[in-house]
C-alpha positions as CSV (number, residue, x, y, z in Angstrom):
1,M,44.0,115.5,105.3
2,L,41.3,115.4,102.6
3,R,43.7,117.2,100.3
4,L,46.3,114.8,100.9
5,L,43.9,111.8,100.3
6,A,42.4,113.5,97.3
7,T,45.8,113.8,95.8
8,I,46.6,110.1,96.4
9,R,43.3,109.1,94.8
10,K,44.0,111.4,91.7
11,E,47.5,109.9,91.2
12,W,46.1,106.4,91.4
13,L,43.5,107.1,89.2
14,L,46.0,108.6,86.5
15,L,48.3,105.6,86.9
16,L,45.4,103.0,86.3
17,R,44.2,105.0,83.0
18,D,47.6,104.4,81.7
19,R,47.6,100.6,81.6
20,T,50.6,100.5,79.4
21,G,52.7,102.7,81.7
22,L,51.5,100.7,84.7
23,T,52.7,97.5,83.2
24,L,56.1,98.8,82.2
25,L,56.4,100.5,85.6
26,F,56.4,96.8,87.3
27,A,57.3,94.5,84.4
28,M,60.3,96.2,82.7
29,P,62.4,96.2,86.1
30,L,61.7,92.5,86.7
31,V,62.7,91.7,83.1
32,L,65.8,93.9,83.5
33,I,67.0,92.2,86.8
34,T,66.4,88.8,85.4
35,V,68.5,89.7,82.1
36,M,71.3,91.5,84.0
37,A,71.6,88.6,86.6
38,M,72.0,86.0,83.8
39,I,74.3,88.0,81.7
40,E,76.7,89.2,84.7
41,D,76.6,85.5,86.2
42,A,79.8,84.4,84.8
43,P,81.9,87.5,85.4
44,F,80.7,87.5,89.0
45,R,81.3,83.8,89.7
46,D,84.4,82.9,91.7
47,Y,87.0,80.8,89.9
48,Q,86.1,78.1,92.6
49,E,82.7,77.8,90.7
50,L,84.3,77.7,87.2
51,K,86.2,74.8,85.7
52,F,89.0,75.3,83.4
53,D,90.8,72.7,81.0
54,I,94.4,72.7,81.5
55,L,96.7,71.1,78.8
56,T,99.4,69.1,80.5
57,V,102.6,67.8,78.8
58,D,104.3,65.5,81.1
59,N,107.8,65.0,79.9
60,D,109.1,63.6,83.2
61,H,106.7,61.0,83.9
62,G,107.6,60.9,87.6
63,R,106.2,62.0,90.9
64,L,106.3,65.8,90.3
65,G,103.6,65.4,87.2
66,R,101.5,63.0,89.1
67,Y,101.4,65.4,92.3
68,I,100.6,68.3,90.0
69,R,97.7,66.3,88.2
70,E,96.3,65.2,91.5
71,G,96.5,68.7,93.0
72,L,94.9,70.4,90.2
73,E,92.0,67.8,90.0
74,Y,91.4,67.7,93.9
75,T,90.5,71.5,93.9
76,G,87.5,70.7,91.4
77,Q,88.4,73.8,89.5
78,F,90.6,72.3,86.8
79,E,90.2,69.4,84.4
80,V,93.7,68.2,83.3
81,V,94.0,67.1,79.6
82,D,96.9,65.3,78.6
83,S,95.8,63.5,75.6
84,M,93.6,63.8,72.5
85,N,92.1,61.3,70.3
86,G,93.8,58.7,72.5
87,K,97.3,60.2,71.9
88,P,99.4,62.1,74.4
89,V,99.4,65.9,73.8
90,T,102.8,67.1,72.3
91,Q,104.4,70.4,73.4
92,Q,103.9,72.0,70.1
93,Q,100.3,70.8,69.8
94,A,99.5,72.2,73.1
95,L,101.1,75.5,72.5
96,D,99.2,76.0,69.4
97,L,96.0,75.3,71.0
98,V,96.6,77.7,73.9
99,N,97.8,80.5,71.5
100,K,94.6,80.3,69.4
101,G,92.4,80.5,72.6
102,D,91.1,76.8,72.5
103,Y,92.7,76.3,75.9
104,K,93.6,79.0,78.7
105,I,96.4,77.3,80.2
106,C,99.2,74.8,79.3
107,I,101.8,73.3,81.8
108,V,105.0,71.6,80.5
109,I,106.9,69.5,83.1
110,P,110.4,69.0,81.9
111,K,112.4,65.7,81.7
112,G,114.2,64.9,84.9
113,A,112.1,67.3,86.9
114,T,111.3,64.7,89.5
115,G,115.0,63.5,89.6
116,A,116.1,67.1,90.0
117,I,113.9,67.4,93.3
118,V,115.1,63.8,94.6
119,S,118.7,65.1,94.1
120,N,118.3,68.2,95.7
121,A,116.6,66.6,98.6
122,N,119.3,64.1,98.9
123,R,122.0,66.9,98.9
124,I,120.2,68.7,101.7
125,V,119.9,65.4,103.8
126,N,123.5,64.4,103.3
127,D,124.8,67.9,104.2
128,I,122.4,67.5,107.4
129,S,123.8,63.9,107.9
130,K,127.5,65.1,107.9
131,R,126.8,67.7,110.5
132,M,125.2,65.0,112.7
133,G,127.9,62.6,112.1
134,I,126.0,60.2,110.0
135,P,127.5,58.9,106.8
136,A,126.0,60.7,103.7
137,T,125.0,57.8,101.6
138,L,122.2,59.1,99.4
139,P,122.9,59.7,95.8
140,V,123.2,63.1,94.3
141,G,123.2,64.3,90.7
142,T,125.8,66.3,89.1
143,K,123.6,68.5,86.9
144,K,124.0,72.0,88.2
145,D,121.2,73.9,85.9
146,S,117.8,74.1,87.7
147,L,114.7,72.9,85.7
148,N,111.5,74.9,85.4
149,V,107.9,73.8,84.8
150,A,106.9,76.0,82.0
151,V,103.3,77.6,82.0
152,Y,101.7,79.1,79.0
153,F,98.7,81.2,78.9
154,D,96.0,82.3,76.4
155,P,97.2,85.8,75.4
156,A,93.7,87.1,76.4
157,S,94.1,86.0,80.0
158,K,93.9,88.7,82.8
159,K,96.6,89.2,85.1
160,A,94.5,88.1,88.1
161,F,93.9,84.7,86.5
162,K,97.6,84.2,85.9
163,S,98.8,85.2,89.4
164,A,96.2,82.7,90.9
165,I,97.5,80.0,88.6
166,H,101.1,80.8,89.4
167,Q,100.4,80.7,93.1
168,A,98.5,77.4,92.9
169,L,101.5,75.8,90.8
170,D,104.1,77.2,93.1
171,N,102.4,75.6,96.2
172,F,102.3,72.1,94.4
173,L,106.0,72.3,93.6
174,T,106.8,73.4,97.2
175,Q,104.7,70.4,98.6
176,V,106.2,67.7,96.4
177,E,109.7,69.0,97.4
178,T,108.9,69.3,101.0
179,D,107.4,65.7,100.8
180,L,110.3,64.2,99.2
181,L,113.0,65.9,101.7
182,L,110.9,64.7,104.8
183,E,111.0,61.2,103.3
184,R,114.8,61.3,103.0
185,I,115.0,62.7,106.4
186,K,113.1,59.9,108.1
187,Q,115.1,57.4,106.0
188,Q,118.4,58.8,107.4
189,L,117.0,58.8,111.0
190,R,115.7,55.2,110.8
191,K,119.3,54.1,109.7
192,K,120.9,55.9,112.6
193,D,118.5,55.5,115.7
194,M,115.5,53.6,114.8
195,P,114.4,50.0,113.7
196,E,112.3,49.7,110.4
197,T,109.4,48.5,112.3
198,D,109.0,51.8,114.2
199,T,106.9,54.5,112.9
200,M,107.8,58.2,112.7
201,E,105.6,61.3,112.0
202,I,107.0,64.5,111.0
203,R,104.5,67.4,110.8
204,L,105.9,70.3,108.9
205,K,102.8,72.4,109.0
206,A,101.9,73.2,112.5
207,V,99.6,76.4,111.8
208,G,96.8,76.0,109.1
209,L,94.5,78.6,107.4
210,Q,90.7,78.5,108.0
211,E,88.1,81.0,106.8
212,Q,85.7,82.3,109.7
213,L,82.7,84.4,109.8
214,T,82.5,88.1,110.9
215,G,78.7,88.1,111.8
216,P,75.9,85.8,112.7
217,S,75.4,84.7,108.7
218,K,75.8,81.0,108.4
219,Q,76.9,81.3,104.8
220,I,80.5,82.5,103.7
221,D,81.1,84.6,100.7
222,V,77.6,85.2,99.6
223,I,78.8,88.5,97.9
224,S,80.4,86.6,95.1
225,N,77.6,85.9,92.8
226,S,75.6,88.0,90.3
227,V,72.4,87.7,92.1
228,Q,73.5,89.0,95.3
229,H,74.6,92.2,93.6
230,N,72.4,92.6,90.5
231,V,69.0,92.3,92.3
232,P,69.4,95.1,95.1
233,A,71.4,97.2,92.6
234,W,68.9,97.2,89.6
235,S,66.0,97.4,92.1
236,I,67.4,100.9,93.0
237,F,67.9,101.5,89.5
238,A,64.3,100.8,88.6
239,M,63.0,102.8,91.6
240,F,64.8,105.9,90.6
241,F,63.3,105.7,87.2
242,I,59.9,106.9,89.0
243,V,61.1,110.1,88.1
244,I,59.8,109.9,84.5
245,P,55.9,109.6,85.6
246,I,56.3,111.9,88.4
247,A,58.0,114.7,86.1
248,G,55.6,114.0,83.1
249,N,52.6,114.3,85.4
250,M,53.8,117.6,86.9
251,I,54.4,119.0,83.6
252,R,51.0,118.1,82.2
253,E,49.5,119.6,85.3
254,R,51.1,122.9,84.5
255,E,50.2,122.8,80.8
256,D,46.6,121.9,81.3
257,G,46.1,124.3,84.1
258,S,45.5,121.5,86.8
259,L,48.2,122.8,89.2
260,L,46.8,126.3,89.2
261,R,43.3,125.1,90.2
262,M,44.8,123.0,92.8
263,K,46.6,126.0,94.2
264,L,43.5,128.0,94.3
265,I,41.7,125.3,96.5
266,P,41.9,126.6,100.0
267,G,44.5,125.2,102.2
268,S,48.2,124.4,101.9
269,Y,49.9,123.2,98.9
270,L,52.0,121.1,101.0
271,A,49.3,118.7,101.6
272,I,49.0,118.1,97.9
273,L,52.8,117.7,97.6
274,A,52.8,115.5,100.6
275,G,50.0,113.2,99.0
276,K,52.1,113.0,95.6
277,M,55.1,112.0,97.5
278,L,53.4,109.4,99.8
279,F,51.7,107.8,96.6
280,F,55.1,107.5,94.6
281,V,57.1,106.3,97.7
282,C,54.7,103.5,98.1
283,I,54.8,102.6,94.4
284,C,58.8,102.5,94.9
285,V,58.5,100.3,98.0
286,V,56.2,97.9,96.1
287,Q,58.5,97.9,93.2
288,F,61.6,97.0,95.4
289,Y,59.9,94.1,97.4
290,L,58.5,92.7,93.9
291,M,61.9,92.6,92.7
292,I,63.3,91.0,95.8
293,Q,60.9,88.3,95.2
294,V,62.2,87.7,91.9
295,G,65.6,87.1,93.4
296,I,64.4,84.7,95.8
297,H,61.9,82.6,93.7
298,L,62.4,83.1,90.0
299,L,66.2,83.5,89.4
300,P,66.9,80.0,91.2
301,L,64.5,78.3,88.5
302,L,66.9,79.8,86.0
303,G,69.9,78.1,87.4
304,L,71.2,81.4,89.2
305,P,71.8,81.5,93.0
306,K,69.2,82.4,95.4
307,L,69.2,86.0,97.0
308,V,70.3,85.8,100.5
309,L,68.5,88.2,102.7
310,G,69.7,89.7,106.1
311,Q,68.1,89.3,109.4
312,S,66.6,92.8,109.9
313,H,63.5,93.4,107.9
314,A,62.7,96.6,109.6
315,A,66.1,97.7,108.3
316,A,65.2,96.7,104.8
317,L,62.0,98.7,104.9
318,M,63.7,101.7,106.2
319,V,66.1,101.6,103.4
320,A,63.4,101.0,100.6
321,I,61.4,103.9,102.0
322,S,64.5,106.1,102.2
323,I,65.4,105.3,98.4
324,G,61.8,105.8,97.4
325,L,61.7,109.2,99.1
326,T,64.9,110.4,97.5
327,A,63.8,109.0,94.0
328,T,60.5,110.8,94.5
329,A,62.1,114.0,95.4
330,Y,64.2,113.8,92.4
331,G,61.3,113.4,90.1
332,I,59.6,116.3,91.6
333,L,62.7,118.4,91.1
334,V,63.2,117.3,87.4
335,G,59.4,118.1,87.0
336,T,59.6,121.5,88.5
337,I,62.7,122.5,86.6
338,F,61.9,121.7,83.2
339,K,59.0,123.0,81.2
340,T,58.4,120.4,78.5
341,P,58.0,116.7,78.8
342,N,60.7,115.9,76.3
343,Q,63.3,117.9,78.3
344,A,62.4,116.3,81.7
345,L,62.0,112.8,80.4
346,N,65.3,112.9,78.4
347,F,67.1,114.5,81.3
348,G,65.7,112.2,83.9
349,A,66.6,109.0,82.1
350,I,70.1,110.1,81.2
351,S,70.8,111.3,84.5
352,I,69.7,108.2,86.2
353,V,71.8,106.0,84.0
354,I,75.0,108.3,84.7
355,L,74.2,108.2,88.6
356,S,73.7,104.4,88.5
357,A,77.1,103.8,86.3
358,I,79.2,105.8,88.8
359,G,77.3,104.7,91.8
360,G,78.3,101.2,91.5
361,I,75.0,99.8,90.0
362,W,76.6,98.4,86.9
363,I,79.8,97.2,88.6
364,P,81.0,97.4,92.2
365,L,82.6,100.5,93.3
366,E,85.5,98.5,94.6
367,I,86.8,97.6,91.3
368,M,86.8,101.1,89.8
369,P,89.7,103.5,89.7
370,P,90.2,105.5,93.0
371,H,88.9,108.6,91.6
372,M,85.8,107.1,90.1
373,Q,85.3,105.6,93.7
374,F,85.3,109.0,95.1
375,I,82.9,110.5,92.6
376,G,80.8,107.3,93.0
377,R,80.2,107.7,96.8
378,L,78.5,111.1,95.9
379,S,75.6,109.4,94.1
380,P,72.4,108.8,95.9
381,L,72.3,105.3,94.4
382,S,75.5,104.4,95.9
383,W,74.2,105.1,99.4
384,G,71.1,103.0,98.8
385,L,73.3,100.0,97.6
386,D,75.6,100.5,100.5
387,A,72.8,100.4,103.1
388,I,71.3,97.2,101.3
389,N,74.7,95.3,101.4
390,D,74.9,96.4,105.0
391,I,71.7,94.4,105.7
392,Y,71.9,91.6,103.2
393,L,75.4,90.8,103.3
394,R,76.8,92.0,106.7
395,N,73.6,91.3,108.6
396,M,73.6,94.6,110.3
397,G,70.4,96.2,111.6
398,V,68.6,99.6,112.0
399,V,71.4,101.4,114.0
400,H,74.1,100.7,111.5
401,I,72.2,101.9,108.3
402,G,71.6,105.4,109.8
403,G,74.4,107.0,108.0
404,N,73.2,105.9,104.5
405,T,69.6,106.4,105.1
406,G,70.2,109.8,106.6
407,K,72.2,111.0,103.8
408,L,69.2,109.7,101.5
409,V,66.6,111.7,103.5
410,I,68.9,114.9,103.5
411,C,69.3,114.7,99.9
412,A,65.5,114.3,99.5
413,V,64.9,117.3,101.5
414,V,67.4,119.6,99.8
415,M,66.0,118.5,96.4
416,L,62.4,119.4,97.5
417,C,63.6,122.7,98.9
418,I,65.1,123.5,95.6
419,A,62.1,122.4,93.8
420,G,60.0,124.8,96.1
421,A,62.3,127.7,95.5
422,V,62.1,127.3,91.8
423,E,58.2,126.9,92.0
424,K,57.9,129.9,94.0
425,R,60.0,132.0,91.7
426,R,58.0,130.9,88.7
427,M,54.8,132.0,90.3
428,S,56.2,135.4,91.2
């Protein structure tokens, strides 16, 4: 017990003497989280949170153009631009602006579009009326060619963005055609069976769509912001960078003979190793909660969303300890294998960057190619991030994180066993 406490005190004194290193150990992760959350805020924001200017050229000046405009503005996602400098936007002007990237989208409504919709609705109602024995009196146009609402995109627009806009516009077109058709049907029914003073309601949509919650959380879609991903992700990244001070201390202890003197002291070396691990695991846990506080209190002051926490604080503590245990074991392994500080520090830093890149720290694993997702699932940083997401996003508890925390602990034990075998071989 005394050896364990003495080791903890030794590590604490070494850390205190290196004031610059101590500052960097806690300050740099906070700066990293803040910067990354601000940089990646736009890519992680939903299109519902962004507002796009849409150039609109309405050559029809009918109900279709009005319906599309009202529908786009109603979503709060689009700002319809149909004039510049007090003059209506021409089609060529709109195309030039979109092609240059000044605007992302341009919609051109052809002349006679509303008339074509009305004519088609009249044709359908006339056909129904004939089958019901009612005179077909609604006027029908003779033009056979179908008209199309033209949509032009900035050449740099992403495919997913184009698909979303296509779907929205197709819904508007379907809605206006349906409304006009129902109006004509009601007109015909009034002529046949009902007086003008009677009211009639035809509901076409009997089943709607509503998003529901899968768990006890009161907030929908908390995952789709930069803070919710970046704060836990980069917290794990910073915790694993504990490998640098651990490996550096171990190599210096070997070089100046401190390790040999500690082994000559009566008692088990495991107590020294346990004290070293306990100290640095505590440092990792303090790092984790300090960075969580940044997501809760500091980032909202910078205009970013507030970090949403789960309901099981015990589970979060377990995950933090498990990640700290694995990060510390990795630092001991690196410090045991390599012989010089330069070797250990370079390998440790680069390996953590690689493991974080493939483990979903930089970008979510879900948007990576399938083969990279498979490789990423092998990274301990991925296990830690999955466990935190289970707590903070899915509101799971201690029981549900056992798989990921178990893998982290097993990984730590395996690395310590390897480090022990390497050290034993070196001594022999």
